[in-house]
C-alpha positions as CSV (number, residue, x, y, z in Angstrom):
1,X,29.8,4.1,8.5
2,X,30.5,5.4,5.0
3,X,27.7,5.3,2.4
4,X,29.2,3.3,-0.4
5,X,28.5,4.7,-3.9
6,X,25.6,6.6,-2.3
7,X,23.1,3.8,-2.5
8,X,22.5,3.1,1.2
9,X,23.5,4.5,4.5
10,X,25.8,1.9,6.2
11,X,25.1,3.0,9.7
12,X,24.2,0.5,12.4
13,X,23.9,0.6,16.2
14,X,27.4,0.0,17.4
15,X,26.8,-2.8,19.8
16,X,28.3,-6.2,20.1
17,X,26.5,-9.6,20.4
18,X,27.4,-11.5,23.6
19,X,29.2,-14.8,23.2
20,X,26.7,-17.6,22.5
21,X,27.0,-21.3,22.8
22,X,28.5,-23.1,19.8
23,X,26.9,-26.2,18.2
24,X,29.3,-26.9,15.3
25,X,31.5,-30.1,15.2
26,X,34.6,-29.8,17.3
27,X,37.2,-29.3,14.5
28,X,35.1,-26.7,12.7
29,X,34.4,-24.9,15.9
30,X,38.1,-24.7,16.7
31,X,38.8,-23.3,13.2
32,X,36.0,-20.8,13.6
33,X,37.3,-19.6,17.0
34,X,40.8,-19.1,15.6
35,X,39.4,-17.3,12.6
36,X,37.5,-15.1,15.0
37,X,40.7,-14.2,16.8
38,X,42.5,-13.4,13.6
39,X,39.8,-11.5,11.7
40,X,37.5,-10.0,14.3
41,X,39.5,-9.4,17.5
42,X,42.8,-9.0,15.7
43,X,44.6,-11.2,18.4
44,X,47.0,-12.9,16.1
45,X,49.0,-14.8,18.7
46,X,45.9,-16.3,20.1
47,X,44.8,-17.2,16.6
48,X,48.1,-19.0,16.0
49,X,47.7,-21.0,19.2
50,X,44.1,-21.9,18.1
51,X,45.3,-23.1,14.7
52,X,48.0,-25.2,16.3
53,X,45.6,-26.9,18.7
54,X,43.4,-27.8,15.7
55,X,46.4,-29.3,13.9
56,X,47.3,-31.4,17.0
57,X,43.7,-32.8,17.2
58,X,43.3,-36.3,15.9
59,X,41.0,-37.0,13.0
60,X,40.9,-33.4,11.6
61,X,39.8,-33.3,8.0
62,X,42.6,-32.4,5.6
63,X,40.7,-29.4,4.3
64,X,40.5,-27.9,7.8
65,X,44.1,-28.8,8.6
66,X,45.3,-27.1,5.4
67,X,43.3,-23.9,6.3
68,X,44.8,-23.9,9.8
69,X,48.4,-24.2,8.4
70,X,47.8,-21.5,5.8
71,X,46.4,-19.1,8.3
72,X,49.3,-19.7,10.7
73,X,51.4,-18.3,7.8
74,X,49.1,-15.3,7.3
75,X,49.2,-14.4,11.0
76,X,53.0,-14.7,11.1
77,X,53.2,-12.5,8.0
78,X,51.1,-9.8,9.6
79,X,53.4,-9.9,12.6
80,X,56.5,-9.6,10.4
81,X,57.8,-13.0,11.6
82,X,60.1,-15.3,9.5
83,X,57.9,-18.3,10.6
84,X,55.5,-17.2,7.8
85,X,57.7,-18.8,5.2
86,X,57.9,-22.1,7.0
87,X,54.1,-22.2,7.4
88,X,53.4,-21.6,3.7
89,X,56.1,-24.2,2.7
90,X,54.3,-26.7,4.9
91,X,51.1,-26.1,3.0
92,X,52.8,-26.6,-0.4
93,X,54.6,-29.7,0.8
94,X,52.0,-31.4,3.0
95,X,48.7,-30.5,1.3
96,X,49.2,-30.6,-2.5
97,X,45.7,-32.2,-2.8
98,X,44.2,-28.9,-1.4
99,X,44.9,-27.2,-4.7
100,X,43.5,-23.7,-4.1
101,X,45.3,-23.3,-0.7
102,X,48.5,-24.7,-2.1
103,X,48.4,-22.2,-5.0
104,X,47.7,-19.3,-2.6
105,X,50.6,-20.5,-0.4
106,X,53.0,-20.4,-3.4
107,X,51.7,-16.9,-4.2
108,X,52.4,-15.8,-0.6
109,X,56.0,-17.3,-0.8
110,X,56.5,-15.3,-4.1
111,X,55.3,-12.2,-2.4
112,X,57.6,-12.8,0.6
113,X,60.5,-13.1,-1.9
114,X,59.7,-9.6,-3.2
115,X,59.2,-8.0,0.2
116,X,61.7,-9.7,2.6
117,X,63.7,-6.6,3.2
118,X,60.9,-4.5,4.4
119,X,58.0,-6.6,5.5
120,X,59.1,-6.6,9.1
121,X,60.0,-2.9,9.0
122,X,56.4,-1.6,8.6
123,X,54.8,-0.5,11.8
124,X,51.0,-0.3,12.1
125,X,49.7,1.8,15.0
126,X,46.1,2.4,16.1
127,X,45.3,6.1,16.4
128,X,41.7,6.0,17.5
129,X,38.6,3.9,17.7
130,X,34.9,4.6,18.3
131,X,31.8,5.8,16.6
132,X,33.4,9.1,15.6
133,X,36.0,7.4,13.4
134,X,35.5,7.7,9.6
135,X,37.5,8.0,6.4
136,X,38.2,11.5,5.4
137,X,40.9,13.7,3.8
138,X,44.1,14.3,5.7
139,X,46.3,17.4,5.3
140,X,49.8,16.8,3.9
141,X,51.4,17.7,7.3
142,X,49.4,14.9,8.8
143,X,48.0,17.3,11.5
144,X,44.3,17.5,10.5
145,X,41.7,15.2,9.0
146,X,38.3,16.4,7.6
147,X,35.6,13.7,8.2
148,X,32.0,13.1,8.7
149,X,30.8,12.9,12.3
150,X,28.4,10.1,11.9
151,X,26.7,10.5,15.3
152,X,25.2,13.7,14.0
153,X,25.9,13.7,10.2
154,X,28.0,16.9,10.7
155,X,31.4,17.8,9.1
156,X,34.2,17.6,11.7
157,X,37.9,18.1,11.9
158,X,40.1,15.7,13.8
159,X,43.3,16.9,15.4
160,X,45.5,13.8,14.7
161,X,48.0,14.6,17.4
162,X,45.7,15.7,20.2
163,X,42.9,13.3,19.3
164,X,40.4,16.1,19.6
165,X,37.4,16.5,17.2
166,X,35.9,19.9,16.3
167,X,32.5,19.9,14.7
168,X,31.4,22.7,12.3
169,X,27.8,22.5,13.6
170,X,26.2,22.4,10.2
171,X,23.6,20.3,12.1
172,X,23.2,19.4,15.7
173,X,21.9,15.8,15.7
174,X,20.2,13.1,13.6
175,X,16.9,14.2,15.2
176,X,16.9,17.7,13.7
177,X,16.9,16.3,10.1
178,X,17.9,13.3,8.0
179,X,20.6,15.4,6.2
180,X,24.3,14.4,6.4
181,X,27.7,15.2,4.9
182,X,30.1,12.9,3.1
183,X,33.5,13.1,1.5
184,X,34.8,16.4,3.1
185,X,38.1,17.6,1.6
186,X,40.3,20.5,2.6
187,X,41.2,23.3,0.2
188,X,45.0,23.7,-0.4
189,X,45.2,26.5,2.2
190,X,43.1,24.5,4.7
191,X,40.6,27.4,5.1
192,X,37.7,25.8,3.3
193,X,36.1,22.3,3.1
194,X,34.1,21.0,0.1
195,X,31.8,18.1,0.8
196,X,28.8,16.2,-0.6
197,X,25.5,16.9,1.3
198,X,22.4,14.7,1.4
199,X,19.2,16.6,1.7
200,X,16.5,14.4,3.2
201,X,13.8,16.9,2.2
202,X,14.1,16.2,-1.5
203,X,16.2,13.1,-1.5
204,X,19.0,14.7,-3.5
205,X,22.7,15.2,-3.0
206,X,24.4,18.6,-3.3
207,X,28.0,19.9,-3.4
208,X,28.6,22.5,-0.7
209,X,31.5,24.7,0.5
210,X,32.1,25.9,4.0
211,X,34.8,27.7,5.9
212,X,36.7,25.3,8.2
213,X,35.4,27.0,11.3
214,X,32.6,26.1,13.8
215,X,29.4,28.0,13.0
216,X,30.4,29.0,9.5
217,X,27.6,29.2,7.0
218,X,27.8,26.8,4.0
219,X,27.3,27.7,0.4
220,X,25.7,25.4,-2.1
221,X,27.7,25.0,-5.3
222,X,25.7,22.3,-7.1
223,X,22.1,21.1,-6.6
224,X,20.6,19.3,-9.6
225,X,18.0,16.5,-9.4
226,X,19.6,14.9,-12.5
227,X,22.8,14.4,-10.5
228,X,22.1,11.7,-7.9
229,X,25.4,11.4,-6.0
230,X,28.8,13.2,-5.5
231,X,32.2,12.1,-4.3
232,X,34.2,15.2,-3.6
233,X,37.8,14.1,-4.2
234,X,40.3,17.0,-4.2
235,X,41.1,20.6,-5.1
236,X,43.1,22.2,-7.9
237,X,46.4,23.6,-6.6
238,X,45.1,27.2,-7.1
239,X,42.0,26.5,-5.0
240,X,39.6,27.5,-7.7
241,X,38.1,24.1,-8.6
242,X,37.0,20.9,-6.9
243,X,37.5,17.4,-8.3
244,X,34.5,15.2,-8.0
245,X,32.9,12.0,-9.1
246,X,29.4,12.5,-10.2
247,X,26.7,9.8,-10.5
248,X,23.8,10.8,-12.7
249,X,20.2,9.8,-12.3
250,X,20.7,6.9,-14.7
251,X,23.6,5.7,-12.5
252,X,26.3,6.6,-15.0
253,X,29.5,8.0,-13.4
254,X,31.6,11.0,-14.5
255,X,34.8,12.6,-13.5
256,X,34.5,16.4,-13.4
257,X,35.8,19.7,-12.1
258,X,33.4,21.9,-10.1
259,X,34.1,25.7,-9.9
260,X,34.5,26.8,-6.3
261,X,33.2,30.2,-7.5
262,X,30.0,29.7,-9.4
263,X,29.5,25.9,-9.1
264,X,29.7,25.3,-12.9
265,X,30.6,21.7,-13.8
266,X,33.2,20.7,-16.4
267,X,33.0,17.0,-17.2
268,X,36.3,15.3,-18.0
269,X,35.2,11.8,-18.7
270,X,32.2,9.5,-18.6
271,X,32.8,6.1,-17.0
272,X,29.4,4.7,-18.0
273,X,28.3,2.2,-15.3
274,X,31.8,1.1,-14.2
275,X,31.4,2.9,-10.9
276,X,34.7,4.1,-9.4
277,X,35.4,3.5,-5.7
278,X,38.2,6.1,-5.2
279,X,39.2,9.2,-7.2
280,X,42.5,10.9,-6.1
281,X,44.5,13.9,-7.5
282,X,48.3,13.7,-7.7
283,X,50.2,16.1,-5.4
284,X,51.2,18.3,-8.3
285,X,47.6,18.5,-9.5
286,X,48.4,17.2,-13.0
287,X,46.9,13.7,-12.9
288,X,43.9,11.8,-11.5
289,X,44.0,8.2,-10.5
290,X,40.8,6.2,-10.2
291,X,39.6,2.6,-10.2
292,X,36.7,1.2,-12.2
293,X,35.0,-2.2,-12.8
294,X,36.5,-4.1,-15.7
295,X,32.9,-5.1,-16.7
296,X,29.5,-4.5,-15.4
297,X,28.8,-8.1,-14.3
298,X,32.2,-8.8,-12.6
299,X,34.0,-8.0,-9.3
300,X,37.4,-7.2,-10.7
301,X,38.7,-3.6,-11.0
302,X,41.4,-1.8,-12.9
303,X,43.2,1.5,-12.2
304,X,43.7,4.3,-14.6
305,X,45.4,7.7,-14.7
306,X,43.7,10.6,-16.4
307,X,45.3,14.0,-17.2
308,X,43.7,16.6,-15.0
309,X,42.5,18.5,-18.1
310,X,41.1,15.3,-19.6
311,X,43.5,15.4,-22.6
312,X,45.0,11.9,-22.2
313,X,44.6,8.7,-20.2
314,X,46.7,5.6,-19.5
315,X,45.9,2.2,-17.9
316,X,48.0,2.0,-14.8
317,X,47.1,-1.5,-13.4
318,X,45.1,-4.0,-15.4
319,X,44.5,-7.8,-15.2
320,X,42.4,-10.5,-13.7
321,X,42.4,-9.1,-10.1
322,X,40.6,-6.7,-7.9
323,X,42.9,-3.7,-7.9
324,X,41.3,-0.8,-6.1
325,X,41.6,2.3,-3.9
326,X,44.6,4.0,-5.4
327,X,46.5,6.7,-3.5
328,X,49.5,8.8,-4.6
329,X,52.7,8.9,-2.5
330,X,53.6,12.4,-1.3
331,X,56.1,13.0,-4.1
332,X,53.7,11.7,-6.7
333,X,56.2,9.1,-8.0
334,X,54.1,6.1,-7.1
335,X,50.5,5.0,-6.6
336,X,49.7,2.6,-3.7
337,X,46.7,0.4,-4.1
338,X,44.8,-2.6,-2.6
339,X,44.9,-5.8,-4.6
340,X,43.9,-9.5,-4.3
341,X,46.4,-10.6,-6.9
342,X,48.1,-12.9,-4.4
343,X,45.0,-13.4,-2.2
344,X,44.0,-12.1,0.4
345,X,43.9,-8.3,0.0
346,X,47.4,-6.9,0.1
347,X,49.0,-3.5,-0.3
348,X,50.9,-3.0,-3.6
349,X,52.5,0.0,-5.4
350,X,53.5,0.9,-8.9
351,X,55.8,3.7,-10.2
352,X,54.3,6.4,-12.4
353,X,56.1,8.6,-14.9
354,X,54.2,11.4,-16.7
355,X,50.9,9.6,-16.0
356,X,52.0,6.3,-17.3
357,X,53.1,3.1,-15.5
358,X,56.9,2.6,-15.1
359,X,57.6,-1.0,-14.4
360,X,55.5,-3.7,-12.8
361,X,53.5,-3.5,-9.6
362,X,55.5,-4.2,-6.4
363,X,54.4,-5.9,-3.3
364,X,54.4,-3.8,-0.1
365,X,52.4,-5.5,2.7
366,X,50.6,-8.8,3.2
367,X,46.9,-9.1,4.1
368,X,46.2,-5.5,5.1
369,X,42.7,-6.5,5.8
370,X,39.2,-5.1,5.4
371,X,40.3,-1.5,5.2
372,X,39.3,1.9,3.7
373,X,42.4,3.9,2.9
374,X,42.6,7.6,3.7
375,X,46.0,8.5,2.2
376,X,49.5,9.7,2.9
377,X,50.9,12.5,5.0
378,X,54.1,14.2,3.7
379,X,56.2,12.1,6.1
380,X,55.0,9.0,4.3
381,X,52.7,7.7,7.0
382,X,49.7,5.9,5.4
383,X,46.4,6.3,7.1
384,X,43.4,4.0,6.9
385,X,40.3,2.8,8.7
386,X,39.9,-0.9,9.7
387,X,36.4,-2.2,9.8
388,X,35.5,-5.2,11.9
389,X,32.2,-7.0,12.3
390,X,30.5,-9.4,14.7
391,X,27.3,-9.5,12.7
392,X,26.3,-13.1,12.1
393,X,23.5,-15.7,11.9
394,X,22.0,-17.4,14.9
395,X,19.2,-19.9,15.5
396,X,17.0,-20.7,18.5
397,X,14.5,-23.5,19.1
398,X,10.9,-22.4,19.3
399,X,7.7,-23.9,20.8
400,X,5.4,-24.0,17.8
401,X,2.3,-23.8,20.0
402,X,3.2,-21.0,22.5
403,X,5.6,-19.2,20.1
404,X,8.2,-19.0,22.9
405,X,11.9,-19.4,22.5
406,X,13.4,-22.5,24.1
407,X,17.0,-22.4,25.2
408,X,19.8,-20.1,24.1
409,X,20.5,-18.9,20.6
410,X,23.4,-20.7,18.7
411,X,25.7,-19.3,16.0
412,X,24.9,-21.2,12.8
413,X,28.4,-21.5,11.4
414,X,32.0,-21.0,12.5
415,X,33.3,-20.1,9.0
416,X,33.7,-16.6,7.8
417,X,32.7,-15.3,11.3
418,X,31.2,-11.9,11.2
419,X,30.5,-12.0,7.4
420,X,27.3,-14.0,7.3
421,X,23.7,-12.6,7.3
422,X,20.1,-13.1,6.2
423,X,19.3,-16.8,6.6
424,X,16.3,-18.9,5.4
425,X,15.2,-22.4,6.2
426,X,14.5,-24.9,3.4
427,X,10.9,-26.1,3.2
428,X,11.9,-29.5,4.8
429,X,14.2,-27.7,7.4
430,X,17.1,-29.9,6.4
431,X,19.1,-27.0,5.0
432,X,19.6,-23.3,5.7
433,X,20.6,-20.8,3.1
434,X,22.3,-17.5,3.8
435,X,24.5,-14.8,2.3
436,X,28.2,-14.6,3.2
437,X,30.7,-11.9,2.3
438,X,33.4,-13.9,0.7
439,X,34.5,-11.6,-2.2
440,X,37.5,-9.3,-2.1
441,X,35.3,-6.2,-2.1
442,X,32.9,-5.3,0.7
443,X,30.2,-4.3,-1.6
444,X,29.2,-4.5,-5.3
445,X,29.3,-7.4,-7.8
446,X,30.8,-10.6,-6.4
447,X,31.0,-9.4,-2.8
448,X,28.4,-11.9,-1.5
449,X,28.1,-15.6,-2.0
450,X,25.1,-17.8,-1.5
451,X,25.8,-20.6,1.0
452,X,23.5,-23.6,1.6
453,X,24.4,-25.5,4.8
454,X,23.2,-28.9,6.0
455,X,21.5,-28.7,9.3
456,X,22.4,-32.3,10.1
457,X,26.0,-32.6,9.0
458,X,27.2,-29.0,8.7
459,X,28.3,-29.6,5.1
460,X,28.3,-26.3,3.2
461,X,27.8,-25.7,-0.5
462,X,29.0,-22.3,-1.7
463,X,27.6,-20.7,-4.8
464,X,29.7,-17.7,-5.8
465,X,28.5,-15.4,-8.5
466,X,29.2,-12.0,-10.0
467,X,25.7,-10.8,-9.0
468,X,25.4,-7.6,-7.0
469,X,23.3,-9.2,-4.3
470,X,20.8,-6.7,-2.8
471,X,19.6,-6.5,0.7
472,X,17.2,-9.4,0.7
473,X,17.5,-12.9,2.2
474,X,17.6,-16.0,-0.1
475,X,14.0,-17.3,-0.9
476,X,13.5,-21.0,-1.4
477,X,11.3,-22.4,-4.1
478,X,8.8,-24.7,-2.5
479,X,10.2,-27.9,-3.9
480,X,13.5,-27.1,-2.1
481,X,15.8,-27.7,-5.1
482,X,16.4,-24.0,-6.1
483,X,16.6,-20.5,-4.6
484,X,15.3,-17.2,-5.8
485,X,17.9,-14.4,-5.7
486,X,17.2,-10.7,-6.5
487,X,20.1,-8.7,-7.8
488,X,20.9,-5.2,-8.9
489,X,22.7,-4.0,-12.0
490,X,25.0,-1.0,-12.2
491,X,22.0,1.1,-13.2
492,X,20.2,0.1,-10.0
493,X,17.6,-2.0,-11.8
494,X,16.4,-5.2,-10.1
495,X,16.4,-8.6,-11.7
496,X,15.4,-12.0,-10.3
497,X,17.5,-15.2,-10.7
498,X,17.0,-18.9,-10.1
499,X,19.9,-20.8,-8.5
500,X,19.7,-24.5,-9.2
501,X,21.3,-26.1,-6.2
502,X,22.1,-29.3,-8.1
503,X,24.1,-27.7,-10.9
504,X,25.0,-24.4,-9.3
505,X,23.7,-22.6,-12.4
506,X,22.3,-19.1,-12.1
507,X,19.3,-18.5,-14.5
508,X,17.9,-15.1,-15.1
509,X,14.1,-15.3,-14.7
510,X,13.1,-11.7,-15.1
511,X,14.9,-8.4,-15.5
512,X,12.4,-5.7,-14.3
513,X,14.1,-2.7,-15.8
514,X,13.0,-0.8,-12.7
515,X,14.6,0.3,-9.4
516,X,13.0,-0.7,-6.1
517,X,13.9,-2.2,-2.8
518,X,13.3,-6.0,-3.3
519,X,10.9,-6.4,-0.4
520,X,9.0,-9.4,-1.6
521,X,7.4,-12.8,-0.9
522,X,7.1,-15.9,-3.1
523,X,3.7,-17.6,-3.7
524,X,3.3,-21.4,-3.7
525,X,3.1,-21.5,-7.5
526,X,6.8,-20.5,-7.5
527,X,6.3,-18.0,-10.3
528,X,4.3,-15.2,-8.5
529,X,5.9,-12.8,-6.1
530,X,4.3,-10.0,-4.1
531,X,6.7,-7.1,-4.1
532,X,6.8,-3.5,-3.0
533,X,7.5,-1.3,-6.0
534,X,7.9,2.5,-6.0
535,X,7.8,4.9,-8.9
536,X,10.8,7.2,-8.5
537,X,9.2,9.8,-10.8
538,X,5.9,10.2,-9.0
539,X,7.3,9.1,-5.6
540,X,4.3,6.7,-5.2
541,X,4.4,3.0,-4.5
542,X,2.4,0.0,-3.7
543,X,2.3,-3.8,-3.3
544,X,2.2,-5.5,-6.7
545,X,1.5,-9.0,-7.8
546,X,4.3,-9.8,-10.2
547,X,4.5,-12.8,-12.6
548,X,8.1,-13.8,-13.0
549,X,7.4,-15.7,-16.2
550,X,5.4,-13.0,-18.1
551,X,6.4,-9.8,-16.2
552,X,2.7,-8.9,-15.7
553,X,2.0,-6.6,-12.8
554,X,-1.2,-6.1,-10.8
555,X,-1.4,-3.4,-8.0
556,X,-3.2,-4.9,-5.0
557,X,-2.4,-2.4,-2.2
558,X,-1.5,1.3,-2.2
559,X,-0.5,2.8,1.2
560,X,-1.3,6.4,2.1
561,X,1.0,9.3,1.3
562,X,4.4,9.2,3.2
563,X,3.9,5.6,4.1
564,X,6.4,3.0,2.8
565,X,6.4,-0.8,2.8
566,X,9.7,-2.2,4.4
567,X,8.6,-5.8,4.9
568,X,6.4,-8.4,3.3
569,X,5.5,-12.0,4.1
570,X,2.8,-14.2,2.6
571,X,0.9,-16.4,5.0
572,X,1.4,-20.2,4.6
573,X,-2.2,-20.6,3.5
574,X,-1.7,-18.0,0.8
575,X,-4.6,-15.8,1.9
576,X,-3.0,-12.9,3.7
577,X,0.0,-10.6,3.4
578,X,1.8,-9.3,6.5
579,X,3.2,-5.9,5.9
580,X,5.7,-3.7,7.8
581,X,5.0,-0.1,7.2
582,X,7.4,2.9,7.7
583,X,5.3,6.0,8.5
584,X,7.1,9.3,7.9
585,X,5.9,12.0,10.3
586,X,7.8,15.2,9.7
587,X,11.5,14.1,9.8
588,X,10.8,11.1,12.0
589,X,9.7,7.6,11.2
590,X,7.7,5.0,13.1
591,X,6.9,1.4,12.2
592,X,3.6,-0.4,11.9
593,X,2.7,-4.1,11.3
594,X,-0.5,-4.8,9.4
595,X,-2.2,-7.5,7.3
596,X,-4.1,-7.2,4.0
597,X,-6.0,-9.7,1.9
598,X,-4.7,-10.8,-1.5
599,X,-7.1,-8.6,-3.3
600,X,-6.2,-5.6,-1.2
601,X,-9.2,-5.8,1.0
602,X,-9.4,-6.3,4.8
603,X,-6.4,-4.0,5.7
604,X,-5.9,-4.2,9.5
605,X,-3.1,-2.8,11.7
606,X,-1.8,-5.3,14.2
607,X,0.8,-3.2,15.9
608,X,0.3,0.6,15.8
609,X,3.9,1.7,16.4
610,X,7.1,-0.3,16.6
611,X,10.2,1.4,17.9
612,X,12.6,0.8,15.0
613,X,16.2,1.9,14.3
614,X,16.7,-0.5,11.4
615,X,14.2,-0.2,8.5
616,X,14.2,-3.8,7.3
617,X,13.6,-6.0,10.3
618,X,11.7,-9.0,8.7
619,X,8.3,-10.6,9.2
620,X,7.4,-14.3,9.7
621,X,4.3,-16.4,10.0
622,X,3.4,-19.2,12.3
623,X,2.8,-22.5,10.3
624,X,-1.0,-22.3,11.0
625,X,-1.2,-18.7,9.6
626,X,-2.6,-17.4,12.9
627,X,0.3,-15.3,14.1
628,X,2.7,-12.7,12.6
629,X,6.2,-12.5,14.1
630,X,8.0,-9.2,14.1
631,X,11.0,-7.4,15.7
632,X,10.7,-4.7,18.2
633,X,14.0,-2.7,18.5
634,X,14.8,-1.7,22.1
635,X,18.0,-1.1,24.1
636,X,20.0,-3.0,25.1
637,X,18.5,-5.8,23.1
638,X,15.9,-6.1,20.3
639,X,13.1,-8.6,20.8
640,X,11.0,-10.9,18.7
641,X,7.2,-10.6,19.3
642,X,4.2,-12.0,17.7
643,X,0.7,-10.6,17.0
644,X,-2.6,-12.5,16.3
645,X,-3.4,-12.0,12.6
646,X,-7.1,-11.6,13.6
647,X,-6.2,-8.9,16.1
648,X,-5.5,-8.9,19.8
649,X,-2.8,-8.6,22.3
650,X,0.8,-9.0,21.1
651,X,3.2,-11.4,22.9
652,X,6.9,-11.4,23.6
653,X,8.5,-14.7,22.4
654,X,11.5,-14.2,24.8
655,X,14.0,-14.2,21.9
656,X,16.3,-11.2,22.1
657,X,19.7,-10.1,20.9
658,X,21.5,-6.9,20.2
659,X,20.7,-5.5,16.7
660,X,18.4,-8.4,15.9
661,X,16.9,-8.4,12.4
662,X,16.1,-10.6,9.3
663,X,14.0,-13.2,11.1
664,X,12.9,-16.4,9.4
665,X,10.8,-19.2,11.0
666,X,11.0,-22.8,9.8
667,X,8.0,-24.3,8.1
668,X,7.2,-26.4,11.2
669,X,7.6,-23.5,13.6
670,X,10.3,-25.2,15.6
671,X,13.3,-23.0,14.7
672,X,13.9,-19.3,14.3
673,X,16.9,-18.0,12.4
674,X,18.0,-14.3,12.6
675,X,20.9,-12.0,12.0
676,X,22.3,-10.2,15.1
677,X,25.3,-8.1,15.9
678,X,26.8,-5.1,14.3
679,X,30.1,-3.8,13.1
680,X,32.4,-3.0,15.9
681,X,33.6,0.5,16.3
682,X,35.8,1.4,13.3
683,X,39.5,1.8,14.0
684,X,41.8,4.6,12.6
685,X,45.3,3.2,11.9
686,X,48.5,4.6,10.6
687,X,51.1,2.5,8.7
688,X,54.6,3.9,9.2
689,X,57.9,3.4,7.4
690,X,56.0,2.9,4.1
691,X,58.4,5.1,2.0
692,X,61.5,3.1,3.0
693,X,59.5,-0.1,2.2
694,X,58.6,1.3,-1.3
695,X,62.3,2.1,-1.9
696,X,63.3,-1.4,-0.9
697,X,60.7,-3.0,-3.1
698,X,62.3,-1.3,-6.2
């Protein structure tokens, strides 16, 4: 639910996709089902049984058997069982040819050696789940948590013991405005809350202050169009200043103090484009811990400690790993953080003396999972939010003549269940490409990998990179030997890359030097794209013909004021562009589907208004260029429809799923791929007995 780094609202309709028939080969399907139990439902005992059944099956490929044995160890480790050691030893002994997994198993064994005394003593307990769960700031007594109420965008206070939520009523619902709060944090006396506030009217963030009472009137401290985003992170002990991360318009980040009196800003340090994920103040108010990217084009992060007055700084945790999300223990003697140094993401800690590291990092807990930490209460309980997802890629057979779906939809793959999205068929329909979240960070550089899967055999080729893949599906070059990938840099500028599927090489084709949502379509010459570009200064945009080899741009269509392009698709005959338009009327939006000629002439609306909850739904063409396929969002299921490009009545294809989006039709019109599903309700957890575990690890 949290907006990450302020660049896009991560809010989806919280619905689940019903179980769909599986079409993967038996061993792979068994592995996928067990992974689903482990990672999505959290049923570790069922997962172990599933992995054991796979190991007992004859003819299982060694690569799958090794994965099953390794994940048995991971599940036992999560449960605090001694059987974890035996499972990892089996991987090392029986699968030395599976080098990556054998190495990871050795690392897990080393971690167990460091944490044997306390691994089983940690107790994780779910506090709450539902759409009203979010990360926030917790009071030291563990009694209250300030958070965003994402069903409305309001600031709310959760009573941790009673489970009750009190909203401050800064707004009543999403319908009254597109404004919302983020990063609320209590003042030391718990009487005030500082928070970041997005103003939909002007598209800017502010820092505001409000009394921690329902109906209180907020006060704006900072409102500057040059400051694009804020992460309010803590208060000085005297309650006179607020610690914040500030992202400027050029996307450079700063650490700063903001006066709670007059809103004046005192910058402590510029972090350039190494955007921090978390900024936390030590309990005594003397030091600030934060994580940053090691380099702009890589996924790894390091942790630093800065004096609260900016006078000195020390590297706390460095090295070739993703070390992130630091939090101070209640006494300020240690920093706990997430790290993939032993793969997967574990909980580690390091002692701190006078703002400097004291000794080496110590292992605390194995495979804590896809979590967003909240922090400690005085008793030593560690609070965090667990995110789960059932969003994935599905395919359904289609009648190319009637445009109707034939039979049930099928999940494309059983690997990395819930982490796959945005698929595209190859021109010959023998392969399907998609993005899969396989990095150790949920977002940012290296989070997403390009995967190309054989339709016939299920063989997958994975192309990891350090690119920050933006919200666009892979686009095949027409010869089928390469894929066009757009990516964003830390400044938010878009570049286009060519991925050679034979060599795996990523080649930069064109760095645009501009920010825009990469809504585009590739022409048959494989060097021209039609793309929606928007000038952030003038707030105007249009569809542009863009030459990837020369960078030459030609505007071909400019929509009316307050109308934005959210989807583009070039017809197979290369004569017409299908466009999805988002029309802003007051504070509300509605969607339209239209077509326009390649010279900007012949604009025609095909669908006047589409009920849409998700802005980028995808468009597709029939092979004969006669029909445009689009998504109509309804409850309980979204539907795929088609409209005649020449005008006329729209038709329901009969394809439907919950939270359906990102459609792509094969070149022969016989198969439709789409993303469906959503993140399950986030879960609020508390990890207890952490302080004894930290003492044991020393």
